[in-house]
C-alpha positions as semicolon CSV with decimal commas, in nm:
position;residue;x (nm);y (nm);z (nm)
1;M;-0,031;0,032;-0,001
2;S;0,270;0,266;0,078
3;D;0,511;0,188;-0,230
4;F;0,127;0,285;-0,416
5;I;0,074;0,588;-0,247
6;R;0,486;0,651;-0,323
7;E;0,453;0,615;-0,693
8;V;0,084;0,847;-0,684
9;D;0,288;1,110;-0,512
10;E;0,606;1,090;-0,748
11;E;0,350;1,074;-1,049
12;Y;0,150;1,395;-0,927
13;R;0,499;1,577;-0,864
14;R;0,593;1,487;-1,230
15;D;0,296;1,629;-1,369
16;R;0,316;1,964;-1,152
17;V;0,679;2,036;-1,316
18;V;0,568;1,930;-1,645
19;N;0,247;2,147;-1,610
20;F;0,480;2,438;-1,490
21;L;0,711;2,421;-1,759
22;T;0,464;2,391;-1,994
23;K;0,286;2,684;-1,860
24;Y;0,571;2,926;-1,852
25;Q;0,852;2,771;-2,104
26;V;0,841;3,101;-2,292
27;A;0,945;3,343;-2,013
28;L;1,193;3,058;-1,901
29;I;1,328;3,094;-2,224
30;G;1,317;3,461;-2,243
31;L;1,519;3,484;-1,895
32;V;1,784;3,256;-1,988
33;V;1,847;3,406;-2,344
34;A;1,818;3,799;-2,133
35;I;2,114;3,629;-1,921
36;I;2,316;3,500;-2,176
37;L;2,304;3,883;-2,342
38;G;2,388;4,103;-2,044
39;T;2,668;3,881;-1,951
40;A;2,806;3,955;-2,329
41;V;2,702;4,273;-2,289
42;Y;2,891;4,325;-1,990
43;R;3,183;4,167;-2,082
44;I;3,207;4,378;-2,365
45;Y;3,165;4,668;-2,182
46;L;3,450;4,577;-1,992
47;H;3,681;4,527;-2,267
48;Y;3,629;4,853;-2,385
49;Q;3,687;4,992;-2,021
50;N;3,991;4,822;-2,032
51;Q;4,095;4,957;-2,332
52;A;3,987;5,328;-2,275
53;A;4,211;5,279;-1,926
54;E;4,494;5,136;-2,135
55;T;4,474;5,440;-2,331
56;A;4,443;5,688;-2,088
57;N;4,741;5,558;-1,919
58;A;4,951;5,583;-2,210
59;R;4,878;5,952;-2,290
60;Y;4,924;5,964;-1,879
61;D;5,298;5,862;-1,893
62;A;5,382;6,075;-2,268
63;A;5,240;6,410;-2,081
64;A;5,432;6,285;-1,756
65;Q;5,771;6,278;-2,000
66;L;5,680;6,559;-2,149
67;V;5,750;6,743;-1,777
68;R;6,059;6,527;-1,746
69;D;6,177;6,670;-2,059
70;G;6,117;7,021;-1,943
71;K;5,834;7,101;-2,213
72;G;5,601;7,248;-1,920
73;A;5,369;7,415;-2,164
74;E;5,306;7,124;-2,367
75;A;5,295;6,881;-2,074
76;Q;4,999;7,101;-1,904
77;A;4,789;7,110;-2,225
78;A;4,832;6,719;-2,291
79;F;4,705;6,703;-1,885
80;D;4,412;6,940;-1,984
81;K;4,290;6,764;-2,249
82;L;4,332;6,432;-2,052
83;Q;4,144;6,592;-1,780
84;G;3,849;6,671;-2,056
85;D;3,802;6,325;-2,191
86;G;3,974;6,075;-2,005
87;P;3,820;5,785;-1,752
88;A;3,696;5,955;-1,439
89;G;4,034;5,848;-1,243
90;Y;4,285;5,950;-1,455
91;A;4,082;6,284;-1,527
92;M;4,123;6,336;-1,162
93;L;4,512;6,281;-1,166
94;A;4,551;6,476;-1,468
95;R;4,379;6,781;-1,296
96;L;4,622;6,766;-1,002
97;K;4,907;6,716;-1,242
98;A;4,819;7,001;-1,424
99;V;4,836;7,231;-1,169
100;E;5,170;7,072;-1,051
101;T;5,327;7,179;-1,345
102;L;5,176;7,541;-1,338
103;A;5,356;7,557;-1,052
104;L;5,701;7,555;-1,201
105;R;5,584;7,864;-1,418
106;D;5,339;8,060;-1,187
107;K;5,301;7,967;-0,843
108;A;5,033;8,217;-0,784
109;A;4,803;7,988;-1,007
110;A;4,889;7,683;-0,884
111;V;4,815;7,814;-0,531
112;R;4,449;7,899;-0,669
113;G;4,429;7,572;-0,875
114;Y;4,516;7,391;-0,553
115;D;4,254;7,556;-0,363
116;A;4,026;7,467;-0,628
117;I;4,052;7,083;-0,632
118;A;4,046;7,102;-0,236
119;G;3,772;7,247;-0,270
120;D;3,584;7,040;-0,472
121;D;3,355;6,765;-0,364
122;S;3,389;6,585;-0,718
123;M;3,731;6,473;-0,642
124;E;3,854;6,211;-0,427
125;A;3,889;6,282;-0,081
126;T;4,258;6,190;-0,078
127;L;4,377;6,399;-0,365
128;R;4,146;6,691;-0,218
129;D;4,368;6,672;0,087
130;T;4,693;6,608;-0,126
131;A;4,607;6,949;-0,324
132;L;4,588;7,123;0,048
133;I;4,919;7,075;0,142
134;R;5,077;7,122;-0,172
135;G;4,899;7,448;-0,197
136;A;4,997;7,494;0,189
137;I;5,395;7,394;0,048
138;L;5,374;7,693;-0,222
139;R;5,168;7,944;0,060
140;V;5,416;7,935;0,357
141;D;5,691;8,124;0,206
142;S;5,498;8,371;0,066
143;D;5,182;8,464;0,297
144;D;5,157;8,653;0,586
145;P;5,281;8,403;0,895
146;K;4,942;8,485;1,098
147;D;4,697;8,436;0,785
148;F;4,869;8,133;0,689
149;E;4,802;7,980;1,077
150;L;4,446;8,129;1,053
151;R;4,374;7,960;0,710
152;Y;4,535;7,618;0,802
153;T;4,510;7,538;1,151
154;P;4,170;7,396;1,129
155;Y;4,326;7,159;0,917
156;A;4,620;7,024;1,182
157;T;4,385;6,748;1,333
158;E;4,353;6,384;1,401
159;G;4,130;6,371;1,093
160;F;4,371;6,494;0,837
161;A;4,586;6,244;0,669
162;Y;4,878;6,534;0,582
163;R;4,844;6,675;0,955
164;S;5,222;6,604;1,071
165;T;5,339;6,802;0,752
166;L;5,138;7,060;0,795
167;R;5,185;7,090;1,177
168;E;5,561;7,141;1,055
169;L;5,447;7,401;0,810
170;L;5,233;7,600;1,108
171;T;5,589;7,582;1,305
172;L;5,777;7,717;1,049
173;A;5,498;7,988;0,989
174;A;5,522;8,066;1,380
175;F;5,929;8,079;1,391
176;K;5,841;8,362;1,098
177;R;5,700;8,560;1,352
178;N;5,889;8,503;1,638
179;D;5,617;8,331;1,861
180;T;5,805;8,028;1,997
181;E;5,558;7,943;2,231
182;S;5,306;7,835;1,928
183;A;5,591;7,664;1,730
184;G;5,690;7,464;2,058
185;R;5,325;7,341;2,044
186;W;5,303;7,251;1,677
187;L;5,634;7,075;1,737
188;D;5,519;6,882;2,051
189;Q;5,174;6,795;1,862
190;I;5,430;6,610;1,569
191;V;5,655;6,459;1,861
192;I;5,389;6,240;2,054
193;D;5,190;6,174;1,713
194;P;5,258;5,821;1,672
195;N;5,137;5,794;1,337
196;A;5,409;6,060;1,228
197;P;5,658;5,968;1,026
198;S;5,978;5,901;1,188
199;A;6,203;6,159;0,990
200;L;5,955;6,464;1,067
201;R;5,954;6,338;1,462
202;S;6,323;6,357;1,472
203;R;6,324;6,654;1,265
204;A;6,045;6,794;1,548
205;E;6,238;6,745;1,832
206;A;6,567;6,906;1,725
207;F;6,341;7,215;1,681
208;L;6,208;7,176;1,998
209;G;6,559;7,265;2,072
210;L;6,536;7,638;1,918
211;V;6,199;7,678;2,136
212;A;6,394;7,619;2,436
213;A;6,651;7,874;2,334
214;G;6,419;8,169;2,328
215;P;6,333;8,387;2,006
216;V;6,473;8,400;1,698
217;G;6,516;8,681;1,468
218;T;6,535;8,509;1,154
219;M;6,534;8,173;1,144
220;P;6,886;8,004;1,010
221;E;6,911;7,888;0,691
222;A;7,080;7,564;0,869
223;T;6,756;7,488;1,044
224;K;6,498;7,506;0,763
225;P;6,376;7,164;0,683
226;A;6,422;7,119;0,319
227;L;6,166;6,988;0,096
228;E;6,284;6,687;-0,109
229;L;6,098;6,646;-0,417
230;H;6,090;6,354;-0,641
231;P;5,910;6,460;-0,999
232;T;5,967;6,136;-1,105
233;A;5,816;5,918;-0,833
234;T;5,591;5,636;-0,892
235;P;5,230;5,757;-0,849
236;V;5,034;5,588;-0,596
237;A;4,685;5,443;-0,687
238;P;4,424;5,698;-0,654
239;P;4,075;5,581;-0,503
240;A;3,796;5,414;-0,677
241;A;3,553;5,649;-0,756
242;S;3,206;5,618;-0,670
243;T;3,049;5,615;-1,050
244;V;3,353;5,463;-1,260
245;A;3,625;5,197;-1,158
246;T;3,970;5,313;-1,183
247;P;4,290;5,153;-1,271
248;S;4,584;5,157;-1,040
249;V;4,775;5,483;-1,080
250;A;4,955;5,715;-0,956
251;V;4,897;6,061;-0,743
252;P;5,235;6,261;-0,917
253;A;5,487;6,422;-0,718
254;T;5,449;6,765;-0,642
255;P;5,678;7,028;-0,786
256;A;5,972;7,217;-0,676
257;A;5,906;7,437;-0,383
258;P;6,105;7,665;-0,141
259;V;6,374;7,535;0,077
260;S;6,192;7,656;0,355
261;A;5,914;7,454;0,355
262;P;5,916;7,114;0,501
263;A;5,890;6,753;0,296
264;A;5,550;6,674;0,200
265;P;5,469;6,289;0,259
266;T;5,432;6,068;-0,033
267;T;5,144;5,876;0,180
268;P;4,907;5,999;0,455
269;E;4,956;5,926;0,785
270;A;4,767;5,647;0,933
271;S;4,530;5,807;1,205
272;P;4,548;5,618;1,554
273;A;4,332;5,343;1,620
274;K;3,998;5,454;1,867
């Protein structure tokens, strides 16, 4: 009896499956075809995206080579063009590099360009931070020290990636107006920050000796931190844009700045664990 019931039950299930397939066979076939076509379209899209990225990378490298060859005007034109028609990630990098190239000829215009990038919410956050610190490096030797402090003090916090470098710049501004108390406070913040670069902490410890010696009329040349620049350094990959996947490419190095500015870090300082 149990075998009979099992056979009836199995026959009933088979009939239900057959009826379902018969009723919805057109929809099921359409779904399968749609999946196959969607996969093919996606693969074609990825192919063209990769081709566009490779082309943009070659254009970026060619423009960077023009900078190394001393052809600043041609390089800037190439970066401007890439900024206008390149993929999102390369366009943002090209914008930053174009301002860097401009700084070789017109620092005031470059400062305005860096300020524009730093305030542009459409740019990735790390690139905005990079533009802000590079603008500060260019400003520190030309701005009034007090104005410089008012402009950049709000950024010298734990939340800013290049806080230690900015604190060193603020130290230099304080030295310029003989405010050794403020200089000492900035140096102390560098020294006690466990995530500050070791070379920068060592420099800050050495500068604390100047603070202990009291006010100085003019900061001696030997005590001014040198800004070591690497125009041909390999760039760091930008953060992935929210709308377009970007390949791993590099944040270009900053242009030459006055020797009185401290070294800009090549990577952001990690914030301490909460």
